[in-house]
C-alpha positions in Angstrom: -21.2 -2.6 -1.4 -20.4 0.2 1.0 -22.5 2.9 -0.6 -24.3 3.5 2.6 -21.1 3.9 4.6 -19.1 6.1 2.1 -19.5 9.6 3.4 -16.8 11.3 1.2 -16.7 9.7 -2.3 -14.5 11.2 -5.0 -16.7 13.3 -7.2 -14.9 14.6 -10.4 -15.8 15.0 -14.1 -13.8 11.9 -14.8 -15.5 9.7 -12.2 -17.0 7.3 -14.9 -13.6 6.9 -16.4 -12.0 6.1 -13.1 -14.6 3.5 -12.4 -13.8 1.7 -15.6 -10.0 1.5 -15.0 -10.4 -1.3 -12.4 -12.5 -3.5 -14.7 -11.2 -6.0 -17.3 -12.2 -3.5 -20.1 -10.4 -0.7 -18.3 -7.3 -2.9 -17.8 -6.6 -2.8 -21.5 -6.3 0.9 -21.5 -4.0 1.4 -18.6 -2.5 -2.0 -18.1 -0.2 -1.9 -15.0 2.2 0.7 -16.3 1.1 4.2 -15.4 0.7 6.2 -18.6 -0.6 8.8 -16.3 2.0 10.2 -13.9 0.9 11.5 -10.5 -0.5 15.0 -10.5 1.7 17.9 -9.6 2.5 17.5 -6.0 1.4 20.2 -3.6 0.8 20.4 0.1 -2.8 19.3 0.5 -4.8 19.9 3.7 -7.9 18.1 2.6 -8.9 14.4 3.1 -7.5 12.2 0.3 -11.1 11.1 -0.7 -12.0 14.8 -1.2 -8.8 15.7 -3.1 -6.6 12.7 -4.3 -3.8 15.0 -5.4 -0.5 13.2 -6.0 -2.1 9.8 -7.0 -2.1 8.2 -10.4 -5.4 7.6 -12.1 -4.9 3.9 -11.3 -4.8 4.7 -7.5 -7.6 7.2 -7.7 -9.7 4.5 -9.4 -9.2 2.1 -6.5 -10.3 4.8 -4.0 -13.2 5.8 -6.3 -14.5 2.2 -6.7 -13.9 0.8 -3.2 -13.1 3.7 -0.8 -15.2 5.3 1.9 -14.6 7.3 5.0 -15.7 5.6 8.1 -17.9 7.9 10.2 -16.4 8.5 13.7 -18.4 6.6 16.4 -16.5 8.5 19.1 -14.0 11.4 19.1 -10.8 10.7 17.2 -7.7 10.0 19.3 -6.2 13.1 20.7 -3.5 14.5 18.5 -1.4 16.1 21.2 -0.5 14.0 24.3 0.7 15.8 27.5 3.7 13.4 27.9 5.3 10.5 26.1 8.5 8.6 26.6 11.8 8.6 24.7 13.9 5.4 23.9 15.4 5.5 27.4 12.0 5.5 29.0 12.2 9.1 30.2 8.9 11.0 30.3 9.1 14.0 27.9 6.9 16.4 26.1 5.9 15.1 22.6 8.3 16.5 19.9 6.8 19.0 17.5 7.4 16.8 14.5 5.6 13.9 16.1 2.6 16.1 16.8 2.6 17.5 13.2 2.9 14.1 11.6 0.0 12.6 13.7 -2.1 15.6 12.9 -1.3 15.4 9.2 -2.1 11.7 9.1 -5.5 12.3 10.8 -6.4 15.2 8.5 -5.3 13.5 5.3 -6.2 9.8 5.9 -8.2 9.6 9.1 -11.2 7.1 8.6 -10.1 6.1 5.1 -11.2 2.6 4.2 -10.8 0.7 1.0 -10.7 -2.9 -0.3 -8.0 -4.6 -2.4 -8.4 -7.7 -4.5 -5.6 -10.1 -4.5 -5.1 -13.3 -6.5 -3.1 -16.4 -5.7 -2.4 -19.8 -7.2 -3.9 -22.9 -5.7 -2.5 -25.7 -7.8 -3.9 -25.1 -11.3 -6.6 -22.7 -10.1 -6.5 -19.0 -9.7 -8.3 -17.7 -6.6 -9.1 -14.3 -5.3 -9.4 -12.8 -1.8 -10.5 -9.4 -0.7 -8.7 -7.5 2.0 -9.8 -4.3 3.8 -7.5 -1.5 4.8 -8.5 1.0 7.5 -6.5 4.2 8.2 -7.5 4.8 11.8 -5.0 6.6 14.0 -3.8 4.7 17.1 -2.8 6.1 20.4 0.7 4.6 20.8 4.0 6.4 20.0 7.6 5.3 20.2 11.1 6.9 19.8 13.1 5.3 17.0 16.5 4.0 18.1 18.0 5.5 14.9 16.2 8.8 14.6 12.8 10.3 14.8 9.6 8.8 16.1 6.8 6.6 14.9 3.2 5.9 15.8 0.6 3.2 15.2 -2.5 3.0 12.9 -4.9 0.2 12.2 -3.9 -1.0 8.8 -5.1 -4.2 7.2 -8.2 -5.7 8.8 -7.0 -9.3 9.2 -5.5 -11.4 12.0 -1.8 -10.4 11.8 1.3 -10.8 14.0 2.4 -7.2 13.1 1.4 -3.7 14.2 1.2 -1.0 11.5 3.3 2.1 12.0 4.0 5.5 10.5 7.4 7.2 10.9 7.9 10.9 11.3 10.2 10.8 8.2 7.2 9.6 6.1 7.9 5.9 5.9 5.3 3.2 6.5 6.3 0.2 8.6 5.3 -2.6 10.8 6.5 -4.0 14.1 6.7 -7.8 14.7 7.1 -7.8 18.5 10.8 -7.0 18.3 10.2 -3.3 19.1 11.9 -2.3 15.8 10.5 -0.2 13.0 10.4 -2.4 9.9 10.0 -0.4 6.7 7.5 -1.7 4.1 6.8 1.4 1.9 8.5 4.8 1.5 5.2 6.6 2.1 1.5 6.2 2.5 1.1 7.4 -1.1 3.4 4.6 -2.4 1.5 2.1 -0.2 -1.8 3.1 -1.9 -0.2 2.9 -5.3 1.1 -0.6 -4.5 -2.4 -1.7 -3.4 -3.8 -0.3 -6.7 -1.4 -2.4 -8.7 -2.2 -5.5 -6.6 -5.9 -4.9 -7.2 -5.4 -4.6 -11.0 -3.1 -7.6 -11.1 -5.7 -9.7 -9.4 -7.4 -10.2 -12.8 -4.2 -11.8 -14.1 -2.8 -15.2 -13.3 -0.4 -15.4 -10.4 2.5 -17.8 -10.8 2.8 -20.7 -8.4 6.3 -20.2 -6.9 6.0 -22.4 -3.8 8.7 -24.8 -5.0 11.1 -22.2 -6.4 12.9 -19.1 -5.3 10.4 -16.4 -6.4 12.9 -13.6 -6.1 15.5 -15.4 -8.3 12.8 -16.1 -10.9 11.8 -12.4 -10.9 15.4 -11.3 -11.4 15.4 -13.4 -14.6 12.4 -11.6 -16.1 13.6 -8.9 -18.5 11.9 -6.2 -20.4 9.8 -4.9 -17.5 9.4 -1.2 -16.7 9.9 0.0 -13.2 6.9 1.7 -11.6 8.6 4.3 -9.3 5.4 5.7 -7.6 4.8 2.3 -6.0 8.5 1.4 -5.3 11.1 2.1 -2.6 14.0 0.6 -0.7 12.0 -2.5 0.5 9.5 -2.9 -2.4 9.9 -2.7 -6.1 7.2 -3.0 -8.8 8.0 -3.8 -12.5 5.6 -4.6 -15.3 5.0 -5.0 -19.0 1.8 -5.5 -20.9 2.0 -9.3 -20.2 3.9 -9.7 -16.9 3.9 -7.9 -13.5 6.3 -8.4 -10.6 6.3 -7.2 -7.0 9.6 -7.7 -5.2 9.6 -7.1 -1.5 11.5 -7.7 1.7 9.8 -9.9 4.2 8.0 -8.2 7.1 10.5 -9.5 9.7 13.0 -8.0 12.0 15.5 -10.8 11.3 18.5 -9.6 9.4 19.2 -9.7 6.6 15.6 -9.4 5.5 14.9 -11.9 2.8 13.6 -10.8 -0.6 10.6 -12.5 -2.1 8.4 -11.8 -5.2 4.9 -12.2 -6.5 4.6 -12.7 -10.2 1.6 -12.4 -12.5 1.0 -13.1 -16.2 -1.7 -11.7 -18.3 -1.9 -14.1 -21.3 0.0 -16.8 -23.2 2.8 -14.3 -24.0 3.3 -13.7 -20.3 3.0 -17.3 -19.4 5.6 -18.2 -22.0 8.0 -15.5 -20.7 7.7 -16.9 -17.2 8.1 -20.4 -18.4 11.3 -19.5 -20.2 12.7 -17.9 -17.1 12.0 -21.0 -15.1 13.6 -23.4 -17.6 
């Protein structure tokens, strides 16, 4: 779909294998549980589409199938700003860590775009939607009331009441108008892994939980394996060969943040397990 826009595709000896992972046939081989662990982590100075080190095959498949690097229509936002403001509104020179983090984000993820399939229940029907994510660096920076700094980036291309943020400690967050940093993932890498799982789970059936407490239901589902590379303090992925669960805190500054869950089943075994948990 975006072949004419993808300037930096992943080219590896296993490219054909990666392309199959996101298909129904490929789903049988990798399911949702990562048989492949992330590659040995090292400091990488290349763009993630050129060298997806640290990602599972599942996440690399998502970038391989749907990812492209948006060509810059104009110069990227300046990495170093002459002055910024601390939490008291005082004009100061940008802290070194803030400059380093912004520069690292631009070098590793700048211009990255990819698409994520997502399924949802509409009565007895399963429907799918496609969401695009764009990793374009913004020009805004703020001092965190707790510690460190954070800056904005584009995020999901959809009408949304939140602004996407990146903290100097590596966490990914949003801001809902409250001025607070709201964590949604422990890192960009974990966010991409979560998107890869969501994309794979879109071929399964998502449970209709409108009339029940989805988080309470998820807590009653046993025998699922945690997927640590996509999990953190505010999001948890668990899965088996028949059931997948994403538990997450709402993207809201209201405290305490409410936990919710999305639940998918693959076949009659999964549907039976969920039915038993509801009963």
